N, C-alpha and C positions, 0 to 999 in steps of 0.2 A: 194148308192155305192159311188158316187162322195163326198158325205159327210164324209163318212168312209175315203176315201183315202186322203181328204183334213186334216182329223183330224190325220191321221197317217203321212202326210207330215209336219204337225205342231209340231208333238213330236220330229221327226228326227230334224227338225229345231231348236226346243227348244236346244234339246241334243246337236248339234251342236256349237249353240251361246254359250251354258255355257262351252262345251270343249274349245272353242276359249278363252273366257274370262278368265278362269281357268288357261289356258296355259300361258297367259300374268303373270297372278299372279305367277304361280310357276317357270317360268322365272324370275322374279324381286325376289321371294324369294331366289334363287339361289345365291344372293349376301351374304345372312347370312347362308344359307344351301348348300355348295358346291355340296353336294351328287347330287343334281337336275341337275348339269351340265352335269353329265356322261348319261343322258338321252336322248341317241344321237336318236334314232328313234323318240321318242316323239318329241325332240326339230324340229328336221327336219320336221315332217309331220305337226307340229305345224304351222311354218313358211310358209309352202307351202300353207297350208289349209287357213291362213289368209289373206295372199297376193292374193292366186289365187280364191278363193270362198267368200270372203268378200270384200276384198278391191278393187279391179280392178272391180269388176261385179257392184258394188254400185256406184262407182265413173264413170264408163261409161255410165250406165243406170238410175242411181237414186235410183235404187229399189233393192234388193236381188233377183235374179230369183226363190229362194224358195217362198218368199212372194207373187210375182206375180202370181206362179202356184198354191198355196195354195187359194188365192183370186178369181182365174178363175174358180177353182174347186168349190168353195162356191157359186159362183153366179150360174153356171150351174147346182149345185144340188138344187138351190132353184127355178129352173125352168127359169132360164135367167132375171127374174125380181125381184128377191130377194134382201135383203140386205146382205145375206151371213153371217148372225150371228153364232155363234157358240153356243151349246145348252149345253153339258156336263160342269160339274163343274170344273173338271180338265182342261180340253181342254179350257174352260172359261178363267181360271188363267194363264194357260200357255200362253194364247193367250194375256193378259193383260201385262206380263211380258216382253214378248217378243216385242211387239208393242207397246212400250213406245211412247206417245203422245210429240215428239219432232220434231222440225223443220229437215227436210232430210238433211240439209246444216249440222246442228248441229251434227246429227248421222255420216254422212260422217267424220267431223272432228274427232270424238271420234274413228271411226273405223282407220281411217288413223294414228290417234297417236298411235293407239296400234300396228297397224302393223311397223310404223317407229320405236318406244321403242322395240318391239320383234326383228326387224332386228339389230339395234345397240346393243342388248345383245348378238344377236347371233354372230355378228362380233366381239366385243370386249370379248366375253367369249365363244369361240367355245365349242360345246357338247365334253365332253371328257376330257375335260381339267379344272383343278380346280383352 
């Protein structure tokens, strides 16, 4: 059961991270396609999500809370002594894409740069204004 919950958490984490990355790209694309500026709800929730669930927790603790929860569930699911490996093909590749092998400082800088870029774009081109 813990393995299933860990897999489900990984899928949610993967979708959330994809939404955060795509939100930055959509915000930047608004420079060429102004209709993206009118997506007020999307841009506000993306900004809050990026700063509130990615940037601040990672800078405060060094890891995303979803990462910690998933790892804990995998270790518990392996009886407390396992390595917490994932077994499913799709889950394996989601795990590989989400948890790229980079120094945590580099990841923090990338996430921080995305948050700063999103904030600057949000301030310089507020939602609903083209």
